[in-house]
Backbone as CSV, one residue per row, in Angstrom:
resi,resn,N_x,N_y,N_z,CA_x,CA_y,CA_z,C_x,C_y,C_z
1,UNK,222.311,-70.461,74.057,222.220,-71.827,74.531,221.442,-71.856,75.843
2,UNK,220.423,-72.657,75.883,219.563,-72.745,77.052,220.061,-73.831,78.001
3,UNK,220.067,-73.524,79.297,220.499,-74.489,80.299,219.312,-75.357,80.686
4,UNK,219.460,-76.659,80.468,218.417,-77.619,80.787,218.763,-78.278,82.128
5,UNK,217.952,-78.072,83.176,218.253,-78.637,84.491,218.377,-80.166,84.477
6,UNK,217.589,-80.821,83.658,217.660,-82.279,83.575,219.024,-82.723,83.061
7,UNK,219.513,-82.054,82.033,220.826,-82.403,81.491,221.936,-82.110,82.494
8,UNK,221.800,-81.047,83.250,222.808,-80.722,84.264,222.893,-81.857,85.288
9,UNK,221.744,-82.368,85.714,221.735,-83.493,86.651,222.417,-84.709,86.022
10,UNK,222.150,-84.962,84.755,222.791,-86.073,84.055,224.303,-85.914,83.971
11,UNK,224.761,-84.705,83.668,226.206,-84.453,83.604,226.854,-84.580,84.982
12,UNK,226.192,-84.071,86.011,226.721,-84.203,87.372,226.798,-85.670,87.787
13,UNK,225.765,-86.427,87.438,225.768,-87.856,87.753,226.948,-88.545,87.085
14,UNK,227.159,-88.252,85.822,228.288,-88.836,85.088,229.619,-88.439,85.718
15,UNK,229.732,-87.181,86.123,230.960,-86.690,86.742,231.258,-87.438,88.044
16,UNK,230.239,-87.615,88.894,230.462,-88.312,90.166,230.835,-89.770,89.955
17,UNK,230.183,-90.439,89.011,230.546,-91.830,88.733,231.978,-91.909,88.225
18,UNK,232.357,-91.003,87.338,233.728,-90.976,86.832,234.721,-90.698,87.958
19,UNK,234.434,-89.703,88.791,235.330,-89.356,89.889,235.488,-90.491,90.896
20,UNK,234.450,-91.299,91.044,234.533,-92.392,92.016,235.657,-93.362,91.683
21,UNK,235.969,-93.522,90.413,236.992,-94.474,90.008,238.414,-93.958,90.214
22,UNK,238.559,-92.713,90.615,239.875,-92.172,90.927,240.250,-92.393,92.395
23,UNK,239.318,-92.914,93.189,239.568,-93.152,94.606,240.238,-94.503,94.813
24,UNK,241.300,-94.501,95.594,241.956,-95.758,95.945,241.271,-96.406,97.135
25,UNK,240.687,-95.575,97.999,239.969,-96.069,99.167,238.593,-96.565,98.709
26,UNK,238.340,-97.856,98.916,237.111,-98.466,98.425,235.863,-97.842,99.048
27,UNK,235.955,-97.458,100.311,234.799,-96.832,100.972,234.461,-95.488,100.310
28,UNK,235.481,-94.668,100.058,235.255,-93.381,99.388,234.722,-93.590,97.978
29,UNK,235.254,-94.613,97.295,234.775,-94.926,95.949,233.274,-95.200,95.978
30,UNK,232.848,-96.026,96.926,231.422,-96.378,97.014,230.558,-95.179,97.381
31,UNK,231.062,-94.304,98.231,230.291,-93.114,98.627,230.114,-92.173,97.438
32,UNK,231.194,-91.872,96.751,231.122,-90.965,95.594,230.281,-91.599,94.485
33,UNK,230.452,-92.906,94.271,229.669,-93.603,93.262,228.186,-93.583,93.620
34,UNK,227.883,-93.696,94.905,226.484,-93.657,95.347,225.845,-92.303,95.065
35,UNK,226.605,-91.230,95.251,226.088,-89.897,94.927,225.759,-89.835,93.437
36,UNK,226.675,-90.340,92.613,226.433,-90.373,91.169,225.209,-91.192,90.815
37,UNK,225.070,-92.352,91.454,223.907,-93.202,91.181,222.602,-92.537,91.615
38,UNK,222.628,-91.872,92.765,221.430,-91.165,93.229,221.042,-90.064,92.238
39,UNK,222.050,-89.372,91.727,221.765,-88.356,90.707,221.223,-88.996,89.432
40,UNK,221.756,-90.168,89.077,221.228,-90.861,87.900,219.788,-91.324,88.119
41,UNK,219.440,-91.701,89.338,218.046,-92.057,89.627,217.161,-90.831,89.407
42,UNK,217.585,-89.684,89.924,216.811,-88.447,89.710,216.706,-88.130,88.224
43,UNK,217.807,-88.286,87.521,217.835,-88.060,86.066,216.861,-88.997,85.354
44,UNK,216.890,-90.264,85.742,215.979,-91.242,85.146,214.519,-90.910,85.412
45,UNK,214.232,-90.435,86.620,212.859,-90.040,86.961,212.427,-88.861,86.090
46,UNK,213.316,-87.877,85.953,212.981,-86.701,85.137,212.773,-87.065,83.672
47,UNK,213.525,-88.061,83.200,213.373,-88.506,81.810,212.249,-89.522,81.640
48,UNK,211.855,-90.126,82.747,210.872,-91.204,82.672,211.490,-92.475,82.111
49,UNK,212.770,-92.701,82.424,213.497,-93.850,81.894,213.648,-94.935,82.964
50,UNK,212.818,-95.956,82.866,212.826,-97.054,83.824,214.180,-97.782,83.857
51,UNK,214.827,-98.072,82.710,216.132,-98.766,82.783,217.195,-97.988,83.561
52,UNK,217.229,-96.682,83.409,218.197,-95.866,84.164,217.884,-95.948,85.652
53,UNK,216.625,-95.862,85.996,216.216,-95.907,87.402,216.555,-97.261,88.017
54,UNK,216.150,-98.346,87.366,216.365,-99.694,87.913,217.845,-99.988,88.089
55,UNK,218.646,-99.712,87.076,220.081,-99.997,87.143,220.742,-99.251,88.289
56,UNK,220.441,-97.983,88.432,221.113,-97.185,89.446,220.585,-97.432,90.850
57,UNK,219.329,-97.797,90.991,218.818,-98.212,92.301,219.522,-99.505,92.718
58,UNK,219.710,-100.427,91.767,220.403,-101.685,92.072,221.843,-101.414,92.520
59,UNK,222.535,-100.522,91.828,223.917,-100.186,92.215,223.930,-99.507,93.581
60,UNK,222.960,-98.650,93.853,222.865,-98.018,95.173,222.685,-99.060,96.271
61,UNK,221.865,-100.066,95.999,221.650,-101.126,96.983,222.930,-101.917,97.239
62,UNK,223.669,-102.215,96.185,224.940,-102.928,96.339,225.920,-102.076,97.140
63,UNK,226.043,-100.810,96.783,226.935,-99.917,97.527,226.506,-99.803,98.985
64,UNK,225.213,-99.672,99.224,224.693,-99.588,100.587,224.992,-100.846,101.388
65,UNK,224.867,-101.992,100.752,225.174,-103.258,101.412,226.633,-103.274,101.881
66,UNK,227.547,-102.914,100.999,228.959,-102.942,101.361,229.365,-101.810,102.305
67,UNK,228.655,-100.691,102.266,228.980,-99.575,103.156,228.417,-99.757,104.560
68,UNK,227.220,-100.320,104.662,226.539,-100.335,105.967,226.340,-101.708,106.572
69,UNK,226.184,-102.731,105.762,225.903,-104.063,106.299,227.170,-104.894,106.421
70,UNK,227.929,-104.964,105.364,229.160,-105.749,105.348,230.362,-104.811,105.465
71,UNK,230.617,-104.369,106.687,231.701,-103.398,106.919,233.035,-104.089,106.965
């Protein structure tokens, strides 16, 4: 079985998004979710998938807004 770096990034992204929902602290949830979204953006770039990139950039912007602007 060959290890595909692109798939590893996709699995890590999925793991971080899943783990974010186990946080009761909303700030930690957004931080962990942002890591997952950033990994999904990288995954989307590697796949050349515009919908994955757009969706996760939008979620990153929302998380960034609540983390840094609306404290």
